[in-house]
KOLTI-115837 format. One line per 10 residues: number of its first residue (from 1); for each residue x, y, z of C-alpha. Coordinates in steps of 0.2 Angstrom, whole numbers, plus 2048, in hexadecimal, padded with zeros to 3 digits. Layout:
REM KOLTI-115837
NUM> X Y Z ~ ...
//
This chain:
REM KOLTI-115837
1> AA9 1EB F00 ~ AB1 1DF EF6 ~ ABD 1D7 F05 ~ AC2 1C6 EFF ~ AD4 1CA EFA ~ AD4 1B7 EF3 ~ AC7 1BC EE6 ~ ACB 1CB EDE ~ ABE 1D1 ED1 ~ AC2 1DA EC2
11> AB6 1E4 EB5 ~ ABC 1E6 EA4 ~ AB6 1F1 E95 ~ ABA 1EC E82 ~ ABA 1F3 E72 ~ ABA 1EA E61 ~ AB3 1EE E50 ~ AA7 1E1 E47 ~ AB4 1DB E3E ~ ABF 1D6 E4D
21> AB2 1CE E57 ~ AB6 1BC E52 ~ AC9 1C0 E56 ~ AC3 1C9 E67 ~ AB9 1BA E6B ~ AC7 1AD E6A ~ AD3 1BA E72 ~ AC6 1BA E81 ~ AC4 1A8 E82 ~ AD7 1A6 E85
31> ADB 1B4 E8F ~ ACA 1B1 E9A ~ AC3 1A0 E97 ~ AB3 1A9 E91 ~ AAC 1B7 E87 ~ A9E 1C2 E86 ~ A91 1CA E7B ~ A93 1DB E81 ~ AA3 1E6 E84 ~ AA5 1E4 E98
41> AA7 1D5 EA1 ~ AAB 1D0 EB4 ~ AB8 1C3 EB7 ~ AC3 1BE EC5 ~ AD3 1BE EB9 ~ AE0 1CD EBC ~ AE5 1D0 EA8 ~ AEF 1DF EA6 ~ AE5 1EA E99 ~ AF4 1ED E8E
51> AF5 1DB E88 ~ AE6 1DB E7E ~ AE2 1E6 E6F ~ ACF 1E5 E76 ~ ACF 1E8 E87 ~ ACA 1FA E89 ~ ACB 1FD E9E ~ ACD 1F2 EAD ~ AC5 1F5 EBF ~ ACB 1EB ECD
61> ABD 1EC ED8 ~ ABE 1F2 EE9 ~ AAC 1F7 EEE ~ A9A 1EF EE6 ~ A88 1F3 EEA ~ A78 1F3 EE4 ~ A75 205 EE1 ~ A81 215 EE1 ~ A7D 218 EF2 ~ A85 209 EF8
71> A96 20F EEE ~ A94 221 EF5 ~ A96 219 F06 ~ AA3 20E F04 ~ AAF 218 EFB ~ AAF 224 F0C ~ ABD 216 F12 ~ AC7 21A F04 ~ AD8 220 F0D ~ AE5 22A F00
81> AEE 235 F0D ~ AF7 244 F02 ~ AF3 239 EF2 ~ AE8 240 EE5 ~ AD9 237 EDC ~ ACF 236 ECC ~ ABD 22E ECA ~ AB7 227 EB9 ~ AA6 221 EB4 ~ AA9 214 EA9
91> A9D 217 E99 ~ A9E 205 E94 ~ A91 1FC E9C ~ A81 1F0 E9A ~ A75 1FC E9C ~ A66 1FC E8F ~ A65 20C E84 ~ A57 213 E8F ~ A60 211 E9F ~ A70 21A E98
101> A76 227 EA3 ~ A79 239 E9B ~ A8A 241 E9B ~ A84 24D EA7 ~ A7D 242 EB4 ~ A8E 237 EB2 ~ A98 247 EB7 ~ A8D 249 EC6 ~ A8F 237 ECC ~ AA2 239 EC9
111> AA4 249 ED4 ~ A96 242 EE1 ~ AA3 233 EE4 ~ AB1 23F EE4 ~ AAA 249 EF3 ~ AA8 239 EFD ~ AB9 235 EFB ~ AC6 23D F08 ~ AD4 242 EFD ~ AD6 251 EF1
121> AD1 24D EDF ~ ADD 252 ED0 ~ AD6 24D EBE ~ AE6 252 EB5 ~ AF3 246 EBD ~ AEB 23E ECC ~ AF6 231 ED6 ~ AE6 225 ED6 ~ AD9 222 EC9 ~ AC8 219 ECE
131> ABB 214 EC3 ~ AA8 20E EC6 ~ A9C 206 EBB ~ A8B 1FC EBB ~ A8B 1EB EB5 ~ A7D 1DE EB7 ~ A74 1E9 EC2 ~ A80 1EC ECE ~ A8D 1FB ED1 ~ AA1 1F8 ED1
141> AAE 204 ED8 ~ AC1 200 ED7 ~ AD2 204 ED1 ~ AD1 20A EBE ~ ADD 206 EB0 ~ ADC 20A E9E ~ AE6 202 E8F ~ AF4 20C E88 ~ AF2 204 E76 ~ B04 201 E76
151> B04 1F5 E66 ~ B00 207 E5C ~ B12 20B E60 ~ B17 1FA E58 ~ B10 1FF E49 ~ B1F 20B E46 ~ B2C 1FE E43 ~ B3D 203 E3B ~ B3A 1F2 E2F ~ B28 1EE E28
161> B21 1E1 E1C ~ B11 1E4 E12 ~ B08 1D2 E16 ~ B0E 1D2 E28 ~ B01 1D2 E36 ~ AFA 1E1 E3D ~ B00 1E4 E4E ~ AEE 1E2 E56 ~ AEC 1D1 E4F ~ AFE 1CC E54
171> AFA 1D2 E65 ~ AEA 1C9 E66 ~ AF3 1B7 E5E ~ B00 1BA E6B ~ AF2 1BA E79 ~ AEC 1AC E70 ~ AFB 1A1 E70 ~ B00 1A7 E81 ~ AF1 1AB E8D ~ AFD 1A9 E9D
181> B10 1AC E98 ~ B16 1A5 EA8 ~ B23 196 EA4 ~ B1D 196 E92 ~ B2A 196 E84 ~ B24 198 E73 ~ B2B 19B E60 ~ B25 1A4 E52 ~ B2D 199 E44 ~ B2B 1A4 E36
191> B2B 1B4 E3F ~ B2D 1C0 E30 ~ B32 1D2 E36 ~ B2C 1CD E49 ~ B1C 1D4 E4A ~ B16 1C6 E56 ~ B25 1C6 E5F ~ B24 1D8 E63 ~ B13 1D7 E6A ~ B17 1C8 E72
201> B27 1CE E7A ~ B1F 1DE E7F ~ B12 1D3 E8B ~ B20 1CA E93 ~ B1E 1BA E89 ~ B2F 1B0 E87 ~ B2E 1AD E74 ~ B3D 1AB E67 ~ B3B 1AC E54 ~ B42 1A5 E44
211> B41 1A7 E31 ~ B4A 1A0 E20 ~ B4A 1B0 E1A ~ B5D 1B9 E20 ~ B57 1CB E1C ~ B46 1C8 E25 ~ B50 1C2 E33 ~ B59 1D1 E35 ~ B4B 1DB E33 ~ B42 1D3 E43
221> B51 1D5 E4D ~ B52 1E8 E49 ~ B3F 1EA E4D ~ B41 1E0 E5D ~ B4F 1E9 E62 ~ B46 1FA E5D ~ B3A 1F9 E69 ~ B47 1F3 E77 ~ B44 1E1 E79 ~ B50 1D2 E76
231> B4B 1C1 E6E ~ B55 1B5 E65 ~ B50 1B6 E53 ~ B59 1A7 E48 ~ B5B 1A5 E35 ~ B55 194 E2F ~ B48 187 E2A ~ B3B 182 E37 ~ B40 16F E34 ~ B52 173 E3C
241> B4B 177 E4B ~ B4E 16A E5A ~ B48 172 E68 ~ B35 171 E6F ~ B2A 180 E74 ~ B1A 181 E7E ~ B11 189 E6F ~ B16 18F E5E ~ B0D 19D E53 ~ B0D 19A E41
251> B09 1A4 E35 ~ B08 19C E25 ~ B11 1A3 E16 ~ B07 1AC E09 ~ B07 1B9 DFC ~ B02 1BC DEA ~ B14 1B5 DE4 ~ B16 1A8 DF2 ~ B1C 197 DEC ~ B18 18E DFA
261> B11 17D DF6 ~ B03 173 E00 ~ B11 165 E02 ~ B1C 173 E0B ~ B0D 17B E14 ~ B0A 168 E1A ~ B1D 167 E20 ~ B1C 179 E29 ~ B0D 172 E33 ~ B15 161 E37
271> B25 169 E3D ~ B19 175 E47 ~ B12 165 E50 ~ B23 15E E52 ~ B2A 16C E5D ~ B1B 173 E64 ~ B0D 16D E70 ~ B00 17B E6A ~ B00 185 E5A ~ AF8 193 E54
281> AF5 192 E42 ~ AF2 1A1 E38 ~ AED 19F E26 ~ AE4 1A8 E19 ~ ADD 197 E11 ~ AD3 18A E1A ~ ADF 17B E1E ~ AD5 172 E29 ~ AD9 161 E22 ~ AEB 166 E1F
291> AEB 16B E31 ~ AE3 15A E38 ~ AF0 14F E2B ~ AFF 158 E34 ~ AF8 150 E45 ~ AEE 15F E4D ~ ADE 162 E55 ~ AD5 171 E53 ~ AD0 178 E64 ~ ACA 189 E60
301> ACA 196 E52 ~ AC4 1A7 E4B ~ AC5 1B1 E3A ~ ACE 1C2 E3B ~ ACA 1CD E2C ~ AD6 1D9 E23 ~ ACE 1E4 E16 ~ ACD 1D9 E06 ~ AD0 1C8 E0F ~ AD0 1BF E1F
311> ADA 1B4 E29 ~ AD7 1A5 E33 ~ ADF 1A2 E45 ~ ADF 192 E4B ~ AE2 18B E5B ~ AEA 178 E59 ~ AF1 16C E66
//
């Protein structure tokens, strides 16, 4: 049994397409300080699975053992009184293909575990959901949480913009910028319709927005209010910002009709450097030399693919 309350253990499973692996890796390095080649990982960090578009499930480990017999014995200690429960076999694990457990055997294992818990099972509306999984040759059992994919709801904004970041990318970028929101003040100085703002605010990140287009500013305010969040979104140029922030998220302006010159891009970067200690730059161009000229050091990066083009997400300090 995991009895050390000072060092809890969590098991996470992940889901990411091949095109998303680079972005997923950068988000993992930001949130967990590590990444994994598989879709399952153990960590002592308690990350809300709803934060990431790539976290699928979380198990807060209560018991662990060398085999299922160890788990069966330990779950007999669970006391739920009149409350109900459900047990889920977590299908994502590190078993080899030849060792994968068939569906029928997984259901039998769930039922066997359920019979060792002295409480009433309820598969439809349980008071408690438990999960169990194998990883690294050991078995783990604990409180189970799944991702509610709230960013999918945020796709249905009242105001949209064709070249805005997708909600999955925006959510990952917010996590890369602010892995731990406590005491952090962030800004999106070219916020557009507020896609990053909505994702960040939904995760409890303290962030404000700004844009040089007054109609776009109104759209961002409308989108934020639509989802029940509040944040200051101001109209104006980044050069007029006098406040200092812990981190800025700078989505470099672009489209087929963009008139932003290299000089103006460099100015944006320099002002971002002036107002924030850390800056996440999102760009469809390779601008490493420009980033260096603005006074930044690139500390991490990834590529986020979208149909016919790719965005670079660059962590700068």
